[in-house]
N, CA, C and O atoms as a GROMACS GRO file, in nm:
protein
  528
    1MET      N    1 -26.190  -1.796  15.997
    1MET     CA    2 -26.028  -1.802  15.940
    1MET      C    3 -25.966  -1.664  15.903
    1MET      O    4 -25.971  -1.628  15.785
    2PRO      N    5 -25.919  -1.601  15.980
    2PRO     CA    6 -25.904  -1.456  15.880
    2PRO      C    7 -25.785  -1.504  15.790
    2PRO      O    8 -25.702  -1.586  15.827
    3ILE      N    9 -25.786  -1.445  15.670
    3ILE     CA   10 -25.686  -1.445  15.600
    3ILE      C   11 -25.594  -1.319  15.618
    3ILE      O   12 -25.629  -1.217  15.677
    4PRO      N   13 -25.463  -1.340  15.554
    4PRO     CA   14 -25.372  -1.236  15.599
    4PRO      C   15 -25.422  -1.075  15.569
    4PRO      O   16 -25.411  -0.995  15.662
    5CYS      N   17 -25.478  -1.032  15.440
    5CYS     CA   18 -25.511  -0.932  15.402
    5CYS      C   19 -25.589  -0.874  15.530
    5CYS      O   20 -25.583  -0.754  15.554
    6GLU      N   21 -25.661  -0.960  15.610
    6GLU     CA   22 -25.770  -0.902  15.718
    6GLU      C   23 -25.667  -0.904  15.874
    6GLU      O   24 -25.718  -0.865  15.979
    7VAL      N   25 -25.555  -0.943  15.870
    7VAL     CA   26 -25.458  -0.944  16.011
    7VAL      C   27 -25.388  -0.806  15.929
    7VAL      O   28 -25.386  -0.715  16.012
    8ALA      N   29 -25.345  -0.769  15.828
    8ALA     CA   30 -25.264  -0.677  15.772
    8ALA      C   31 -25.349  -0.525  15.807
    8ALA      O   32 -25.283  -0.427  15.843
    9VAL      N   33 -25.470  -0.518  15.795
    9VAL     CA   34 -25.560  -0.401  15.787
    9VAL      C   35 -25.560  -0.371  15.922
    9VAL      O   36 -25.583  -0.251  15.938
   10LYS      N   37 -25.542  -0.441  16.043
   10LYS     CA   38 -25.545  -0.443  16.186
   10LYS      C   39 -25.426  -0.455  16.221
   10LYS      O   40 -25.426  -0.491  16.338
   11SER      N   41 -25.296  -0.442  16.172
   11SER     CA   42 -25.172  -0.442  16.227
   11SER      C   43 -25.064  -0.377  16.142
   11SER      O   44 -24.965  -0.326  16.194
   12VAL      N   45 -25.080  -0.378  16.030
   12VAL     CA   46 -24.965  -0.342  15.911
   12VAL      C   47 -25.002  -0.221  15.841
   12VAL      O   48 -24.941  -0.129  15.787
   13ILE      N   49 -25.101  -0.246  15.857
   13ILE     CA   50 -25.166  -0.062  15.763
   13ILE      C   51 -25.156   0.048  15.842
   13ILE      O   52 -25.113   0.157  15.806
   14PRO      N   53 -25.216   0.002  16.004
   14PRO     CA   54 -25.160   0.106  16.126
   14PRO      C   55 -25.035   0.156  16.128
   14PRO      O   56 -24.998   0.272  16.140
   15ALA      N   57 -24.955   0.022  16.110
   15ALA     CA   58 -24.798   0.065  16.178
   15ALA      C   59 -24.782   0.180  16.060
   15ALA      O   60 -24.771   0.301  16.078
   16LEU      N   61 -24.785   0.121  15.955
   16LEU     CA   62 -24.751   0.192  15.806
   16LEU      C   63 -24.762   0.342  15.806
   16LEU      O   64 -24.672   0.423  15.784
   17ARG      N   65 -24.902   0.367  15.839
   17ARG     CA   66 -24.963   0.467  15.875
   17ARG      C   67 -24.895   0.567  15.997
   17ARG      O   68 -24.865   0.687  16.002
   18ALA      N   69 -24.886   0.453  16.089
   18ALA     CA   70 -24.798   0.563  16.191
   18ALA      C   71 -24.656   0.651  16.164
   18ALA      O   72 -24.616   0.756  16.214
   19TYR      N   73 -24.579   0.536  16.035
   19TYR     CA   74 -24.476   0.574  16.043
   19TYR      C   75 -24.446   0.673  15.958
   19TYR      O   76 -24.352   0.751  15.975
   20VAL      N   77 -24.550   0.675  15.833
   20VAL     CA   78 -24.564   0.798  15.735
   20VAL      C   79 -24.600   0.977  15.821
   20VAL      O   80 -24.576   1.096  15.800
   21ALA      N   81 -24.675   0.885  15.924
   21ALA     CA   82 -24.716   1.047  16.020
   21ALA      C   83 -24.600   1.089  16.075
   21ALA      O   84 -24.575   1.210  16.077
   22LYS      N   85 -24.495   0.983  16.138
   22LYS     CA   86 -24.387   1.058  16.222
   22LYS      C   87 -24.303   1.102  16.112
   22LYS      O   88 -24.232   1.201  16.132
   23GLU      N   89 -24.298   1.041  15.993
   23GLU     CA   90 -24.162   1.091  15.904
   23GLU      C   91 -24.225   1.222  15.842
   23GLU      O   92 -24.145   1.313  15.818
   24LEU      N   93 -24.366   1.244  15.811
   24LEU     CA   94 -24.423   1.378  15.785
   24LEU      C   95 -24.363   1.506  15.880
   24LEU      O   96 -24.303   1.611  15.857
   25THR      N   97 -24.426   1.424  16.018
   25THR     CA   98 -24.398   1.551  16.131
   25THR      C   99 -24.251   1.574  16.131
   25THR      O  100 -24.203   1.687  16.127
   26GLN      N  101 -24.172   1.451  16.137
   26GLN     CA  102 -24.045   1.514  16.147
   26GLN      C  103 -23.935   1.582  16.078
   26GLN      O  104 -23.850   1.656  16.126
   27SER      N  105 -23.964   1.517  15.883
   27SER     CA  106 -23.884   1.569  15.845
   27SER      C  107 -23.934   1.688  15.762
   27SER      O  108 -23.862   1.783  15.733
   28TYR      N  109 -24.073   1.676  15.722
   28TYR     CA  110 -24.119   1.789  15.671
   28TYR      C  111 -24.195   1.896  15.730
   28TYR      O  112 -24.233   1.996  15.669
   29GLY      N  113 -24.225   1.860  15.904
   29GLY     CA  114 -24.286   1.955  15.979
   29GLY      C  115 -24.417   1.955  15.965
   29GLY      O  116 -24.486   2.035  16.029
   30LEU      N  117 -24.472   1.866  15.880
   30LEU     CA  118 -24.642   1.930  15.906
   30LEU      C  119 -24.724   1.868  15.978
   30LEU      O  120 -24.724   1.751  16.014
   31LYS      N  121 -24.786   1.942  15.995
   31LYS     CA  122 -24.891   1.973  16.133
   31LYS      C  123 -24.986   1.808  16.081
   31LYS      O  124 -24.957   1.742  15.981
   32GLN      N  125 -25.095   1.773  16.179
   32GLN     CA  126 -25.140   1.666  16.180
   32GLN      C  127 -25.275   1.704  16.089
   32GLN      O  128 -25.303   1.617  16.006
   33THR      N  129 -25.354   1.807  16.092
   33THR     CA  130 -25.420   1.820  16.003
   33THR      C  131 -25.366   1.834  15.813
   33THR      O  132 -25.438   1.823  15.713
   34ASP      N  133 -25.252   1.854  15.821
   34ASP     CA  134 -25.238   1.846  15.670
   34ASP      C  135 -25.204   1.696  15.646
   34ASP      O  136 -25.252   1.658  15.539
   35ILE      N  137 -25.143   1.610  15.705
   35ILE     CA  138 -25.086   1.501  15.721
   35ILE      C  139 -25.209   1.407  15.761
   35ILE      O  140 -25.183   1.288  15.781
   36ALA      N  141 -25.321   1.444  15.774
   36ALA     CA  142 -25.468   1.384  15.759
   36ALA      C  143 -25.537   1.370  15.615
   36ALA      O  144 -25.583   1.270  15.559
   37LYS      N  145 -25.529   1.527  15.566
   37LYS     CA  146 -25.520   1.534  15.409
   37LYS      C  147 -25.460   1.467  15.326
   37LYS      O  148 -25.516   1.405  15.235
   38LEU      N  149 -25.325   1.472  15.348
   38LEU     CA  150 -25.263   1.387  15.255
   38LEU      C  151 -25.257   1.222  15.232
   38LEU      O  152 -25.210   1.164  15.134
   39LEU      N  153 -25.327   1.153  15.371
   39LEU     CA  154 -25.340   1.023  15.393
   39LEU      C  155 -25.486   0.988  15.380
   39LEU      O  156 -25.515   0.868  15.369
   40GLY      N  157 -25.595   1.091  15.380
   40GLY     CA  158 -25.781   1.083  15.373
   40GLY      C  159 -25.798   1.026  15.497
   40GLY      O  160 -25.889   0.943  15.505
   41ILE      N  161 -25.721   1.054  15.616
   41ILE     CA  162 -25.805   1.009  15.683
   41ILE      C  163 -25.825   1.147  15.809
   41ILE      O  164 -25.828   1.264  15.771
   42THR      N  165 -25.835   1.111  15.947
   42THR     CA  166 -25.904   1.219  16.060
   42THR      C  167 -25.775   1.264  16.096
   42THR      O  168 -25.671   1.200  16.078
   43GLN      N  169 -25.784   1.362  16.143
   43GLN     CA  170 -25.680   1.401  16.226
   43GLN      C  171 -25.662   1.356  16.368
   43GLN      O  172 -25.562   1.347  16.439
   44THR      N  173 -25.779   1.333  16.388
   44THR     CA  174 -25.763   1.235  16.515
   44THR      C  175 -25.705   1.138  16.535
   44THR      O  176 -25.659   1.097  16.642
   45ALA      N  177 -25.699   1.066  16.377
   45ALA     CA  178 -25.654   0.913  16.345
   45ALA      C  179 -25.495   0.978  16.381
   45ALA      O  180 -25.452   0.951  16.493
   46VAL      N  181 -25.421   1.051  16.303
   46VAL     CA  182 -25.313   1.077  16.324
   46VAL      C  183 -25.255   1.120  16.419
   46VAL      O  184 -25.132   1.107  16.426
   47SER      N  185 -25.328   1.185  16.521
   47SER     CA  186 -25.270   1.219  16.676
   47SER      C  187 -25.264   1.072  16.705
   47SER      O  188 -25.147   1.039  16.719
   48LYS      N  189 -25.343   0.980  16.718
   48LYS     CA  190 -25.324   0.843  16.777
   48LYS      C  191 -25.203   0.756  16.728
   48LYS      O  192 -25.138   0.672  16.790
   49TYR      N  193 -25.187   0.816  16.556
   49TYR     CA  194 -25.035   0.760  16.546
   49TYR      C  195 -24.942   0.820  16.596
   49TYR      O  196 -24.858   0.751  16.654
   50THR      N  197 -24.926   0.949  16.593
   50THR     CA  198 -24.826   1.016  16.614
   50THR      C  199 -24.796   1.000  16.774
   50THR      O  200 -24.698   1.063  16.813
   51THR      N  201 -24.848   0.944  16.847
   51THR     CA  202 -24.898   0.938  17.032
   51THR      C  203 -24.854   0.829  17.057
   51THR      O  204 -24.837   0.810  17.177
   52HIS      N  205 -24.811   0.702  16.953
   52HIS     CA  206 -24.847   0.558  16.962
   52HIS      C  207 -24.974   0.508  17.061
   52HIS      O  208 -24.956   0.444  17.164
   53ALA      N  209 -25.071   0.537  17.023
   53ALA     CA  210 -25.197   0.457  17.029
   53ALA      C  211 -25.252   0.422  16.994
   53ALA      O  212 -25.364   0.389  17.031
   54ARG      N  213 -25.186   0.409  16.877
   54ARG     CA  214 -25.258   0.311  16.750
   54ARG      C  215 -25.133   0.300  16.642
   54ARG      O  216 -25.055   0.395  16.632
   55GLY      N  217 -25.119   0.202  16.575
   55GLY     CA  218 -25.010   0.120  16.485
   55GLY      C  219 -24.895   0.073  16.561
   55GLY      O  220 -24.791   0.063  16.496
   56ILE      N  221 -24.892   0.038  16.703
   56ILE     CA  222 -24.742   0.014  16.774
   56ILE      C  223 -24.789  -0.140  16.754
   56ILE      O  224 -24.720  -0.184  16.846
   57VAL      N  225 -24.839  -0.229  16.715
   57VAL     CA  226 -24.891  -0.394  16.723
   57VAL      C  227 -24.740  -0.474  16.642
   57VAL      O  228 -24.692  -0.585  16.666
   58LEU      N  229 -24.703  -0.389  16.559
   58LEU     CA  230 -24.586  -0.425  16.450
   58LEU      C  231 -24.512  -0.330  16.407
   58LEU      O  232 -24.560  -0.245  16.332
   59GLN      N  233 -24.349  -0.326  16.454
   59GLN     CA  234 -24.246  -0.217  16.413
   59GLN      C  235 -24.174  -0.244  16.254
   59GLN      O  236 -24.095  -0.330  16.216
   60VAL      N  237 -24.225  -0.158  16.202
   60VAL     CA  238 -24.191  -0.136  16.056
   60VAL      C  239 -24.089  -0.030  15.978
   60VAL      O  240 -24.058  -0.020  15.860
   61GLU      N  241 -24.043   0.059  16.119
   61GLU     CA  242 -23.957   0.174  16.088
   61GLU      C  243 -23.818   0.086  16.075
   61GLU      O  244 -23.730   0.153  16.021
   62THR      N  245 -23.788  -0.007  16.099
   62THR     CA  246 -23.629  -0.104  16.130
   62THR      C  247 -23.666  -0.168  15.985
   62THR      O  248 -23.590  -0.259  15.952
   63ILE      N  249 -23.744  -0.146  15.916
   63ILE     CA  250 -23.713  -0.251  15.789
   63ILE      C  251 -23.654  -0.196  15.659
   63ILE      O  252 -23.733  -0.146  15.580
   64ASP      N  253 -23.531  -0.201  15.632
   64ASP     CA  254 -23.440  -0.146  15.573
   64ASP      C  255 -23.552  -0.094  15.396
   64ASP      O  256 -23.555   0.020  15.350
   65GLU      N  257 -23.611  -0.195  15.348
   65GLU     CA  258 -23.710  -0.161  15.237
   65GLU      C  259 -23.818  -0.070  15.235
   65GLU      O  260 -23.857   0.021  15.162
   66VAL      N  261 -23.870  -0.148  15.389
   66VAL     CA  262 -23.988  -0.016  15.424
   66VAL      C  263 -23.923   0.111  15.418
   66VAL      O  264 -23.946   0.178  15.318
   67GLN      N  265 -23.845   0.157  15.507
   67GLN     CA  266 -23.813   0.271  15.523
   67GLN      C  267 -23.767   0.339  15.356
   67GLN      O  268 -23.799   0.456  15.335
   68LEU      N  269 -23.705   0.272  15.259
   68LEU     CA  270 -23.737   0.334  15.119
   68LEU      C  271 -23.852   0.397  15.053
   68LEU      O  272 -23.865   0.499  14.985
   69ILE      N  273 -23.921   0.315  15.090
   69ILE     CA  274 -24.105   0.315  15.035
   69ILE      C  275 -24.154   0.364  15.119
   69ILE      O  276 -24.266   0.313  15.122
   70VAL      N  277 -24.144   0.464  15.228
   70VAL     CA  278 -24.211   0.536  15.315
   70VAL      C  279 -24.135   0.659  15.289
   70VAL      O  280 -24.210   0.755  15.275
   71LYS      N  281 -23.998   0.691  15.277
   71LYS     CA  282 -23.969   0.794  15.268
   71LYS      C  283 -23.979   0.882  15.086
   71LYS      O  284 -23.985   1.003  15.065
   72GLU      N  285 -23.978   0.785  14.995
   72GLU     CA  286 -24.037   0.809  14.851
   72GLU      C  287 -24.182   0.843  14.887
   72GLU      O  288 -24.215   0.957  14.855
   73MET      N  289 -24.294   0.752  14.957
   73MET     CA  290 -24.375   0.764  14.939
   73MET      C  291 -24.400   0.932  15.029
   73MET      O  292 -24.496   1.002  14.997
   74CYS      N  293 -24.344   0.959  15.091
   74CYS     CA  294 -24.359   1.132  15.170
   74CYS      C  295 -24.294   1.201  15.108
   74CYS      O  296 -24.321   1.318  15.137
   75LEU      N  297 -24.173   1.187  14.988
   75LEU     CA  298 -24.149   1.310  14.963
   75LEU      C  299 -24.266   1.340  14.837
   75LEU      O  300 -24.279   1.455  14.796
   76SER      N  301 -24.338   1.242  14.788
   76SER     CA  302 -24.407   1.235  14.692
   76SER      C  303 -24.533   1.355  14.728
   76SER      O  304 -24.575   1.459  14.678
   77LEU      N  305 -24.562   1.266  14.849
   77LEU     CA  306 -24.685   1.348  14.916
   77LEU      C  307 -24.675   1.506  14.947
   77LEU      O  308 -24.761   1.594  14.936
   78VAL      N  309 -24.549   1.512  14.988
   78VAL     CA  310 -24.535   1.659  15.025
   78VAL      C  311 -24.499   1.700  14.873
   78VAL      O  312 -24.481   1.821  14.864
   79ASN      N  313 -24.486   1.639  14.768
   79ASN     CA  314 -24.451   1.743  14.645
   79ASN      C  315 -24.597   1.747  14.586
   79ASN      O  316 -24.599   1.801  14.476
   80GLU      N  317 -24.743   1.695  14.639
   80GLU     CA  318 -24.823   1.696  14.596
   80GLU      C  319 -24.824   1.616  14.463
   80GLU      O  320 -24.925   1.645  14.399
   81ASP      N  321 -24.760   1.540  14.409
   81ASP     CA  322 -24.764   1.461  14.288
   81ASP      C  323 -24.823   1.332  14.283
   81ASP      O  324 -24.793   1.254  14.192
   82MET      N  325 -24.933   1.290  14.406
   82MET     CA  326 -24.921   1.126  14.396
   82MET      C  327 -25.091   1.141  14.376
   82MET      O  328 -25.161   1.229  14.426
   83THR      N  329 -25.124   1.060  14.311
   83THR     CA  330 -25.275   1.021  14.335
   83THR      C  331 -25.328   0.933  14.400
   83THR      O  332 -25.240   0.855  14.434
   84ARG      N  333 -25.465   0.888  14.451
   84ARG     CA  334 -25.502   0.789  14.544
   84ARG      C  335 -25.440   0.650  14.448
   84ARG      O  336 -25.367   0.581  14.520
   85ASN      N  337 -25.448   0.613  14.356
   85ASN     CA  338 -25.400   0.495  14.289
   85ASN      C  339 -25.219   0.497  14.372
   85ASN      O  340 -25.217   0.405  14.453
   86GLU      N  341 -25.179   0.520  14.372
   86GLU     CA  342 -25.021   0.559  14.400
   86GLU      C  343 -25.041   0.580  14.547
   86GLU      O  344 -24.982   0.489  14.604
   87LEU      N  345 -25.076   0.630  14.600
   87LEU     CA  346 -25.069   0.615  14.778
   87LEU      C  347 -25.110   0.462  14.782
   87LEU      O  348 -25.050   0.395  14.865
   88ILE      N  349 -25.201   0.401  14.706
   88ILE     CA  350 -25.212   0.281  14.762
   88ILE      C  351 -25.113   0.177  14.731
   88ILE      O  352 -25.078   0.073  14.786
   89ARG      N  353 -25.068   0.257  14.594
   89ARG     CA  354 -24.963   0.105  14.553
   89ARG      C  355 -24.827   0.110  14.655
   89ARG      O  356 -24.772   0.004  14.685
   90TYR      N  357 -24.785   0.220  14.698
   90TYR     CA  358 -24.743   0.226  14.821
   90TYR      C  359 -24.725   0.168  14.928
   90TYR      O  360 -24.628   0.112  14.979
   91PHE      N  361 -24.887   0.196  14.972
   91PHE     CA  362 -24.890   0.092  15.116
   91PHE      C  363 -24.886  -0.045  15.056
   91PHE      O  364 -24.843  -0.106  15.155
   92CYS      N  365 -24.903  -0.150  14.952
   92CYS     CA  366 -24.916  -0.200  14.916
   92CYS      C  367 -24.832  -0.255  14.917
   92CYS      O  368 -24.832  -0.362  14.978
   93ALA      N  369 -24.689  -0.198  14.832
   93ALA     CA  370 -24.600  -0.238  14.826
   93ALA      C  371 -24.490  -0.265  14.984
   93ALA      O  372 -24.384  -0.326  14.999
   94ALA      N  373 -24.540  -0.222  15.039
   94ALA     CA  374 -24.485  -0.200  15.161
   94ALA      C  375 -24.536  -0.310  15.259
   94ALA      O  376 -24.481  -0.340  15.365
   95CYS      N  377 -24.636  -0.357  15.213
   95CYS     CA  378 -24.707  -0.444  15.320
   95CYS      C  379 -24.668  -0.568  15.243
   95CYS      O  380 -24.666  -0.660  15.324
   96ARG      N  381 -24.631  -0.616  15.107
   96ARG     CA  382 -24.650  -0.734  15.051
   96ARG      C  383 -24.434  -0.749  15.095
   96ARG      O  384 -24.366  -0.851  15.094
   97THR      N  385 -24.405  -0.646  15.116
   97THR     CA  386 -24.238  -0.686  15.172
   97THR      C  387 -24.206  -0.694  15.322
   97THR      O  388 -24.101  -0.744  15.363
   98ILE      N  389 -24.296  -0.646  15.399
   98ILE     CA  390 -24.395  -0.704  15.525
   98ILE      C  391 -24.369  -0.865  15.543
   98ILE      O  392 -24.284  -0.933  15.601
   99ARG      N  393 -24.501  -0.893  15.455
   99ARG     CA  394 -24.527  -1.036  15.480
   99ARG      C  395 -24.407  -1.109  15.388
   99ARG      O  396 -24.405  -1.226  15.427
  100ARG      N  397 -24.341  -1.098  15.318
  100ARG     CA  398 -24.267  -1.167  15.215
  100ARG      C  399 -24.145  -1.188  15.319
  100ARG      O  400 -24.094  -1.300  15.329
  101LYS      N  401 -24.106  -1.096  15.384
  101LYS     CA  402 -24.049  -1.113  15.540
  101LYS      C  403 -24.049  -1.219  15.606
  101LYS      O  404 -23.961  -1.283  15.663
  102ARG      N  405 -24.197  -1.234  15.589
  102ARG     CA  406 -24.255  -1.328  15.730
  102ARG      C  407 -24.284  -1.246  15.867
  102ARG      O  408 -24.277  -1.296  15.979
  103LEU      N  409 -24.317  -1.117  15.837
  103LEU     CA  410 -24.295  -1.070  16.004
  103LEU      C  411 -24.411  -1.036  16.014
  103LEU      O  412 -24.433  -0.924  16.062
  104MET      N  413 -24.521  -1.118  15.972
  104MET     CA  414 -24.692  -1.070  16.030
  104MET      C  415 -24.698  -1.244  16.070
  104MET      O  416 -24.791  -1.252  16.150
  105CYS      N  417 -24.659  -1.337  16.054
  105CYS     CA  418 -24.694  -1.480  16.094
  105CYS      C  419 -24.748  -1.460  16.242
  105CYS      O  420 -24.863  -1.496  16.267
  106GLU      N  421 -24.665  -1.400  16.347
  106GLU     CA  422 -24.715  -1.419  16.467
  106GLU      C  423 -24.828  -1.343  16.456
  106GLU      O  424 -24.893  -1.369  16.558
  107LEU      N  425 -24.891  -1.258  16.386
  107LEU     CA  426 -25.008  -1.155  16.416
  107LEU      C  427 -25.113  -1.295  16.362
  107LEU      O  428 -25.201  -1.346  16.432
  108CYS      N  429 -25.082  -1.328  16.248
  108CYS     CA  430 -25.158  -1.459  16.232
  108CYS      C  431 -25.159  -1.537  16.300
  108CYS      O  432 -25.252  -1.614  16.280
  109LYS      N  433 -25.094  -1.564  16.387
  109LYS     CA  434 -25.104  -1.694  16.465
  109LYS      C  435 -25.194  -1.654  16.548
  109LYS      O  436 -25.293  -1.724  16.571
  110ARG      N  437 -25.168  -1.486  16.630
  110ARG     CA  438 -25.286  -1.491  16.767
  110ARG      C  439 -25.436  -1.491  16.719
  110ARG      O  440 -25.529  -1.526  16.791
  111SER      N  441 -25.448  -1.452  16.601
  111SER     CA  442 -25.580  -1.458  16.538
  111SER      C  443 -25.657  -1.570  16.489
  111SER      O  444 -25.780  -1.572  16.478
  112ASP      N  445 -25.536  -1.706  16.446
  112ASP     CA  446 -25.661  -1.819  16.442
  112ASP      C  447 -25.503  -1.876  16.485
  112ASP      O  448 -25.402  -1.872  16.414
  113PRO      N  449 -25.516  -1.934  16.632
  113PRO     CA  450 -25.404  -2.049  16.654
  113PRO      C  451 -25.375  -2.190  16.601
  113PRO      O  452 -25.276  -2.259  16.625
  114ALA      N  453 -25.485  -2.221  16.520
  114ALA     CA  454 -25.485  -2.318  16.476
  114ALA      C  455 -25.324  -2.313  16.334
  114ALA      O  456 -25.252  -2.413  16.325
  115ILE      N  457 -25.301  -2.209  16.261
  115ILE     CA  458 -25.238  -2.197  16.194
  115ILE      C  459 -25.068  -2.241  16.216
  115ILE      O  460 -25.006  -2.203  16.315
  116ASP      N  461 -25.015  -2.315  16.120
  116ASP     CA  462 -24.870  -2.354  16.182
  116ASP      C  463 -24.798  -2.241  16.088
  116ASP      O  464 -24.813  -2.254  15.966
  117ILE      N  465 -24.726  -2.141  16.132
  117ILE     CA  466 -24.700  -2.020  16.062
  117ILE      C  467 -24.556  -2.099  15.986
  117ILE      O  468 -24.505  -2.051  15.884
  118HIS      N  469 -24.502  -2.232  16.057
  118HIS     CA  470 -24.364  -2.268  15.964
  118HIS      C  471 -24.412  -2.348  15.840
  118HIS      O  472 -24.348  -2.340  15.735
  119GLN      N  473 -24.498  -2.408  15.848
  119GLN     CA  474 -24.576  -2.427  15.719
  119GLN      C  475 -24.634  -2.390  15.647
  119GLN      O  476 -24.661  -2.453  15.545
  120CYS      N  477 -24.688  -2.228  15.684
  120CYS     CA  478 -24.802  -2.093  15.564
  120CYS      C  479 -24.678  -2.052  15.491
  120CYS      O  480 -24.569  -2.026  15.543
  121VAL      N  481 -24.708  -2.048  15.358
  121VAL     CA  482 -24.628  -2.017  15.313
  121VAL      C  483 -24.716  -1.903  15.176
  121VAL      O  484 -24.678  -1.870  15.064
  122ILE      N  485 -24.835  -1.872  15.250
  122ILE     CA  486 -24.942  -1.771  15.204
  122ILE      C  487 -24.855  -1.661  15.183
  122ILE      O  488 -24.806  -1.653  15.070
  123CYS      N  489 -24.831  -1.591  15.249
  123CYS     CA  490 -24.748  -1.463  15.220
  123CYS      C  491 -24.656  -1.434  15.142
  123CYS      O  492 -24.647  -1.326  15.082
  124ILE      N  493 -24.565  -1.543  15.134
  124ILE     CA  494 -24.444  -1.599  15.045
  124ILE      C  495 -24.457  -1.602  14.901
  124ILE      O  496 -24.384  -1.565  14.810
  125SER      N  497 -24.579  -1.662  14.909
  125SER     CA  498 -24.616  -1.755  14.742
  125SER      C  499 -24.606  -1.638  14.648
  125SER      O  500 -24.569  -1.528  14.688
  126GLU      N  501 -24.649  -1.671  14.479
  126GLU     CA  502 -24.660  -1.588  14.419
  126GLU      C  503 -24.786  -1.545  14.376
  126GLU      O  504 -24.815  -1.492  14.269
  127PHE      N  505 -24.862  -1.575  14.476
  127PHE     CA  506 -24.964  -1.537  14.438
  127PHE      C  507 -25.048  -1.442  14.538
  127PHE      O  508 -25.163  -1.398  14.537
  128SER      N  509 -24.937  -1.432  14.623
  128SER     CA  510 -24.934  -1.276  14.713
  128SER      C  511 -24.906  -1.168  14.681
  128SER      O  512 -24.805  -1.110  14.720
  129THR      N  513 -25.017  -1.107  14.581
  129THR     CA  514 -24.974  -0.989  14.511
  129THR      C  515 -25.148  -0.892  14.530
  129THR      O  516 -25.242  -0.872  14.453
  130CYS      N  517 -25.122  -0.858  14.655
  130CYS     CA  518 -25.269  -0.773  14.684
  130CYS      C  519 -25.241  -0.638  14.586
  130CYS      O  520 -25.131  -0.612  14.537
  131GLY      N  521 -25.324  -0.584  14.572
  131GLY     CA  522 -25.319  -0.442  14.542
  131GLY      C  523 -25.330  -0.408  14.433
  131GLY      O  524 -25.336  -0.505  14.357
  132PRO      N  525 -25.338  -0.292  14.376
  132PRO     CA  526 -25.398  -0.274  14.208
  132PRO      C  527 -25.284  -0.274  14.129
  132PRO      O  528 -25.293  -0.263  14.006
   0.00000   0.00000   0.00000
């Protein structure tokens, strides 16, 4: 029985990284190697995100709250005034938003067909506060 954070690691985080990589490429003209350094991942991973070979399970770019978080995150990354903990907080904030909007429910159902997504309240409960 996978917990929501396990599902998020496989779907939400890659989708967010893909969105951040796209934003940093398109809005700031950064190269893949620069993005990799900023995010603490490999250039190959950035390439997979930007070519949609990874991070496509969940569309996060259309969620207004996530857009704001990602744009703020990218600005801080480009201005080089972000610590590792702050970067993690941005990712966790975006993930919480996605979970609160119940956008991960179908992914949880795929990983565990026994879950009744209409009765599940894990991601929207007050106890669902992951991250530092």
